[in-house]
N, C-alpha and C positions, 0 to 999 in steps of 0.2 A: 546552632549556627557557627559558622565557619570565623575561628581568631577567638573565639568565649574564653577567657582565663577559665580552667578546673585545677590548675597547679598550685598544692599549698606546699609544697618543703620548699622551693624558691621563695617565696615571699614572708615567710614564717619566720626562717632562719636569717632573709634579707641578702643570702649569698648562696651564691652555686656555682661548684659545691664548698663546702667549709676547707678543704683544704687545696692549695697546689695542684691542677692537673696537667698533663702533657697532653694537649689534646694533637692529635693524627691528621691528616689530610684524608676525603675520602680515596678509594683505589683506583680512583683514576687520575689522583694527580702522586708526585713523587714526597716521600717523607722532606718534614721539614728538614734541614739543613742545620747541623749544631751550631754552623754562625748566627744562624736565622735567630737559632733558640739564644742564644748569647746577646744577641742584639736587643730581642723581643723584655728580655731580664732586662737590659741595663737599662731599656725605654720606663719600663713598669716601675722600678725600684725610686724614679725619680723624676714625676710628670715635667717640670722643668725642665729636662733634658730634651723634649720634642721638641720646644722649640729654638734650641741650639741646633739639632740634628737638623733638623727641618728647613733654618737658616742656613745653614751648609751647606745644605743638598741643592739648596736653591740657588747661591753663590757659584757651586762648583758646576751648577748648569749652564747658568750664565757665564761663566766662563770659559766652561767648554764650547756655546754656542759663540763666544767670541773668539774663540780659535778657529772654530769653524768660520766664518765670516773674515779672518785672516788670511785661513788655507784659499778662501773663492778669491778674495781679492788680488793674492797671490797666483791663483790657479789663472788669472783674467790677465795681471799682466803676462804671464809668458805663454800665454793664447796670444795676447797681442806681439810679443816677439816672434814668437813661431810664424805668424800671420805676418809680418815683414821679412821675414828673414824668405817667405814663402816668395815672396813680391820680386827680391831680389835675387831668390833664384829660378823665377822666371823671366824676370827680363834677360837673365845674362843665355840661357838656354832658347828662349826667343831670337835674341839677337843674334845668336850664334847661328843658329838655323837661315835666319832670314840674310845674313853678312853669304852663308856659304850656296845659297840658291843661289841669290846675285851673283856671284862670281861665277858660278858656273854656266848659268843661263848668258852672261857677258861674253863670257870667253868662247864657249860654244857656238855662239851667232858671230863673231869674227871669225872664228875658225873655218866656216862655211861661208860665211861672203866673202871671205878673202882670198879661199884655197890655200890655207895654212899648212896644210898637209903637203902640197908639192913645194912650197919652200923649205920646207924640214928636209926631204927627204934628199933637194938638192944641194941643201946648208947654203941657203942665198939669207947669207947674212944682210946684207944691204938690204934685201925687200923687206927680211923681217924686221931692221930696224925701222922703216918707214911705215911698218903697219903698227907695229909695239910700242912706240915712242910717245907720239900721241895717246894711246892708251892709257902706259904711265901716267903719263900728266894728267888726264883725263878723273885718274884716283882722286886725286887731289882734290879736284873740284867738286867730288862728289863727299868731301870729307871723309874718304877711309885713309886713314895712315899705312897706305903702300911703302913698304922700307925695300923691296926688291921683286925683278919679275925676268923669272927665268924662261929658257926653253931650251929643254936636252934632248940628244938622239935616243936612241932605243939602247946604247951604250950609257946613258949617263954623263955624255960628254958635253958640256956647254956650248951649242951653237948661237946663243943669243943670250947677252943680260945686258938689262937697262943701265946708260952710263952714268943716270942720276943716283944709282943705288949706294950706299956707304961703301969708302977704299977697302973697309974690312971684307965686304961682301964679292968682293971681283975675284972671282974663280972660274978654273976651265973646266973642271971636273967635280960638282955636285953628290955626296953619298947620302941622300935623300933618302930615306924611308917611303915616305909616301912618294916618290919619282918610283921607285922600284915598285911598289905596289898598285899603283898608278899602270905603270907599264905589263904587268904581270896579268890583269883585272879585266886593263879593257875600261875600266869605271873610275869616276871623280873620286878623288880622296880627299879627305878633311881631317885636320888635325892640327896640334901643336906639336913644335919640333926648337930643337936647341944644338948646337953645333955641327958645322964650326961658324952657323949663324948665332946670334942671340936667338934667347927667349921670342917663338913668334909665331900665330897662328898662319898657316898654310894652304893653300888650293891648291890641290893637282891634278888639274886635266886633262886625260889622254887625246892626242891628236890623231885620228884614226881616217887613214885613206880611202877617199870615196869609193874609188874603182873595184877593190878585193876586203873592204873591211878592218886590214890589219893595222895595228897601232904602229904609226913611223916615230912619234916622241911624248913629250908630256911639255905642258905650257904648265910650270909653276909662279904661282903669287903668294907670295911672303908678308905679312899682315902685321905691324906691329899691334903687341895687346892690351897697347893705351888706349884702341878702339874700344873698347869694353870699359876702360877707365871712363872715356868722353862719355859714354852712350851713359853708364849712372848718373853723371854728372847735367847731364842735359835735362833727365827727369828731376833727379835729387838735387837741389843744391844748399840743402842742410847736410851733408853724409862727407865722412873723411874715407877716401880708397886708398889703397896703394897695391901694387901686382909684386908677387912673391914667388919665384922659382923654385923649384924641389930639385933636388941636387945629391946625391949622394947620403941621403936621408936627411940631410942638411935643408934648413931654411935660410935665405936671406932675404934681403934689398936688395936688387939690383939696380944697377946705375942708370942713366938718365937714359931711356929708352929711345933707337934712333929714329926720328922721324923726318919725315918730306918739310925742308923747311924748316923755320926757327919757330918755335909757343911765341903768344903772346908775353912779354912780363909778367903780367898777372897771373896766366895760369902756370909758368914755372915755379910762381911766388905758393901758387896753392901748392901744386904739386909737394914742391920741398916741405910746406907746413903738414901737409897731408903724411909724408917719408919720416918725417922728426914726433909726431904723434907717434906712430904705429913704433920706431924703435924701440922703447922702452918697455912696451906693453906683451912682444912678440912673443917671449917666453911663457906667459901665464895664458893665453891663446888654447884654446884645447883642439888642436887640427884633425882630431878624430871623432868632432862634434859639427853638426850642421851649424850650430851659432855658439859662442859663450857670452856670457853676462859680466862685461865688466865697470867696476866704478874706476876712473880714472881722477884724480884729485877728489872734488865733492860733483863728478855728475856719473850716472849710468850710461852706458854704453850697450847695445846690441853689436855684438862683433860677428860678422855672419862670414863663415867660410864656406858655403856649400857650393859656390861657382869655381869650379873645378877645372883646368887645363889641362884635358886628356890627348893622346898620342893617336894616331891614327890606328895604332895597335892596343889602346886603352888604358896604357902607361901613364899614371899622373905627371904633369910635365911642370904645373904649376899651378899659382891661384889669385885671386881677385880678393883680397879682402873690402868688408865693405863696413864701416863703424857708424852706427847712425843712433843719435842723442835721444835718449828713452827717460830723461829726467822727468821732464814735464807731465809723461805719461804715469810714471812710478808714483810722482807726489800730488798727483790727481788720486792715485787710488791709495794712498797710504792716507792721506787727507779723509777719507770716508771712515778706515782705518781709528783716527784717533776722535772723531766724531763715535763712531761706536764705543769706542773706550771711555767718552764723557759720560754718553747715558749708561752705559754698563755701571760706574761709577755710581749715578745719581739714582739707577733703580736699586742698586747692591744698597745703598741707604734707604730707601723707600721700603724693600724687603723686611730691612731687618728692623723698622719702626713696625712696619703690619704684622710681625712674627710676634715682637715685643709684647705688643700692645694687645693685637689682634687674638694672639692663639690664649691670652690667659682671660681675656675676656670668655672667650666661646669656653675655653673649660670651667668657666662659672656657671656661663646658661647649660651646659651640659652635665656638669654636678644637680645644679639644679633640676633639672627635668628627669634627672636620674633620682632623684628623693623622689619627687611627686609621682612618678613613672612605680616606685618600690610602695609607694604608700599606699596608690589606688590598689595595687595589683595584694597588696599585704589582705586589704579590706574585701576585696572583692573575694580570695582565693579562701578567708576567714570563714566569710556569712555564707560560701557555698560548702564548706566543709560542715560547719554545724548545721546547714540544712541536711546534708545527707545523713551525717549522725543524728539528726532528731528524727529524720523519715524511716531510719531504720530501726528507732529507739522505739516507735508508735507502736507497731504491733508487737513486742515483748513488754510492753508497759501496759498495753490493754488488756494482755492476757494476765499480769497480774493484778491489774484489778478485779480482773473477773474471778481470778481466785480468792481474792480477800472477802469480796462480796457473797460468796459463796457458802467461804467461812463462814463468813457471819451471818447470811442466811440458814445453812444449818445448826447453827449454833442456838438462835430462836427457835427451829424448828424441833430441836432434840435429838436432831435424829445425827450429830458430828460425834461419830466415833472415832477412836486410834487408826483404824484402816482407809477412812475417808480422810484426814487429819494428814495422815503420812504423804498418802495422795494428792494432796495439794500442797504440801510443801516442797515436795519432790518438784512438781509441777512449778513450782515458782524458781526453784533454785536452776532449774533448767532455762528459764527466761531471765535470770539477775545471772547466769553464766555465759549464754548469748549477749545479752549487753556487756559483759565484760571482754568477752572477745573482739564485739565490735571496736570498743574505746583501744584494746591491745592492736587491734589492724591497721587503725588510723593513728597511734603512737609510732607502729612500728613503721608507716609509710612517712609519716613525718620526720624520722631520723634517719641517718646516712652515716655507714665508714668514713674514716678519715685518707682510707687507701681504695686504688682500685682492685676488682677481685673479680673473678668468675661469676658469671651470673647466666640461669637458666631461663631460657628463653618460654619452654612451655608453662614452666612452672610459673614463672612470673606471668603470664597471660591468663591464666589460670586464677591466678589470686586475684589481680585485676577484675576480671569477670565477676569471680563470686562476691567481689565488694561493692561490686554496680550494679546486682543481678535484681536486687529488689527496685531499684529505680528504673529498670527496663523492663521489668516486669509491669509496673506501675503503667509503663506508658505503652505497653502492647510490642514490646521489640524483640525481635528474638533473635540471639548472637547463634550464628555456625562457626565454631570454633574446629577447623581442620587439621589443628598443629597439635600431633600424634604423635612427634618424636622430640627427644630431646637436643636441643642445639642451645651449647654453650659461647659467650661473649665476655669480652672485658669490660667492665663498667663499675659504676658504684653502687649497694645492695639492692636498692629500689627503684634505679633508672628506668626499668622495661617496666616495672609496674607503674609508674608515676606516668609513664608515655600512655601508656596502654588505655588507663584510666582517663586521660587528658582526649584520648583521639574518640573513646567510644562516648563518653560524655559530651564532645565535637557534637558527633555525628546524630546521638540521641537531639541535639535541641533542634538541628535539621529535621530530622523523622518527624516529628512532634508536630509538624507542620504538615503533612503528609497524611491523605486517608487511605484506608487499605492496607495493607502489608507491608509491615514495616523489616528490614532484616539489615544485618551487619553481619560480613564475611570476613573473617581471619583467616589467612592463610601464608604459607612462606615454602621457599623453593630456594634452593643451594644453585648458584651459578657459580662458572671458573673453579669448581671445586674449595675454593675458600669463604667468600662471600655467599652471604644468604638475604636477601628480599621478602621482607614479611611486609602481606597489604592488608589494607583497613578499607574493603569497599560496605557500601552503602548505597540501598537502593532512594535515596533522597535529590535525584534528579542531577545530581554535579554539581560545579564549580564554577561561574561564569568564566568565561574564557579571559577575558582582558585580568581576569584575579589570580591566573593559576600560578603564573611565576612569583605573586609580589604578596600569595597568600602565607605565608610565611614570616613576613615582614610583621613590626612593631603595628599595633592600631587598625590594622587592616578587615575587614568583618565585614561579611554580607546581610547582616541585617543592623535594624537601625541601632543608633550607637547610646539610645536609654536601654538597648537589650544585651548589649555585650561592648566589650573593652579592647577586642580585637588581640588579643594578648595569648590564646593558647595555644597555640599553632606556632606562633612565634618561640615561645617556651618548649614547644617538641624539636623543635630545631636545635634550640642550646643541650636540650638532653641527649638528642643524635648524635650531636658531632664529639660529645662525649665520650661516647661508644667506640669501641677500634673498628677506625677506617669506617665511621659512620655516618651516613647522612640519609636527608627524610626532603621528597618531593612529593606535588600533589599532578593527578590526572583526572580525565575523566573515562570511564569505560564501564564494559557489558560484566558482566560474569551470571550463571547458573545456580541456581538452588530449589532443589529439587525440582530439575526437570523444566524449571521455568526462566525464562532470562530476562535478570534486571536489568537495569543501569542506572551509574549514582558516580561521587568523588571516590577516588579512593585514594588516602595517604599511605605512601611507601617507604619503607624503613630498610636500608641496608647496611650492614655490620659485616665487619670480618667473624668467624666463627673460631672457637678454638677449643682444643683437645683437654685444658685445665681446668682442674673441677675444684669444685670451691670445700 
């Protein structure tokens, strides 16, 4: 019967072992670190501490989970700010590209249709004025704040500038990097410039002579960066924007940008409000980052700094700052955090009640079950022990009975002499000594030392086989012991004897249900130089697959509950774990005995060997 109890020592003493033992993990695991032993000792000294430690652990787990929730919400917030900032950046880049292409296509169409190249070569200012004065006015109708329009020859001299340009822009020579670049490359040039003109966006389109393909001049259109300011305002009505100019490494808000015509009073007021908003927080904005998250009074703002004004050479000339109110988004996320905080507080209180009430109730249940288990196991073990002792006593007692009857018979027949009496007395003494040795063997099995020591595998197995030999012979079971070498390990005196007896008698129960040859084979082999694996194999057919992993659990058995308790192999596991790096497992497999192949269950015991001698 798999799982039937045969271990006597554990239940008679009701403790296993009597002295505290430092258990070691199997070789496949690392040894228990010192801090784990301290924690185990701390818990074992006072069971009520388990409740406290468990509550603290659960509380910390919930607290950690709360931090993760908070981190997730903040991550969602920064993700939202990042997406919003990306939208601002895409709007700027899209508008800049669209403005550049529209300006270039518009000017090139005029150059071709009006024959501007010939007028530039001839420096016909009057003809250029008739062509480009309406062009300058048309930009205002297209809601493009163009502040100046210039036409320069190949030397950079201005041969046309619109009279509507601001007085500060009136000049006869324009030292513009964009014009120089357009003259040199013969391709349109885009970017931001400043000085002598204020900060502006420029489009420089080369004027190419159709006859020979040479560049004869450049048309430059200067647009106020307020174009991008208004673009954001058209899309978002709840943002604050301001344009800053980079100059000598410092940042400042420029004065009112020159625009064609007077802006509406409402626009000017809004613009002044935006400037007043940004002035006190400029030193708090991180210009090296794509955006900043700032608290202004009781509101939270995303300040985007990613829209940069670059010159044709790629040098930063300025930026447009966009402030977007994220207070509602942030409050919505924080409301979830507050809700989780309340849930956490309630859950913590419930956990405390569950731990305080439930654990003590669970402890009482486990204690009662342990008492029932110990009592039942003790009764089974004592009953089986008496059965084994009675079986082994039966033969010598029968011999003693025959000796007494023989003495009486010889006395009645008058044939009792000193020689015959001495012979019968000697035979009686031998049987009495045999009975005494049986008592000593079982008594030794019930006793164990208080400290671990080196124990011999071969001697322990041979002793166990000798103790159960009469029972095995009665059931026609052959034990094939192949352990011929001395192997030492650390454990208590009778650990291996008890485990071997338990496994052998457990196999006997199963073999008794089998017809034909009944075999138990015991073998061992060394693995990895320091581990020894002992195999107890029988030919009883094996253990059902669904029980292989559970066979060492208490109350698990392959027979009817009326025939066994299901505690035998469970106690084998406890003994195995008491050995040095010991562990035990079950498997099904074949083995050979006297040239014949057999199949059955195999109980495998593994432990670390030692060179220490007892």
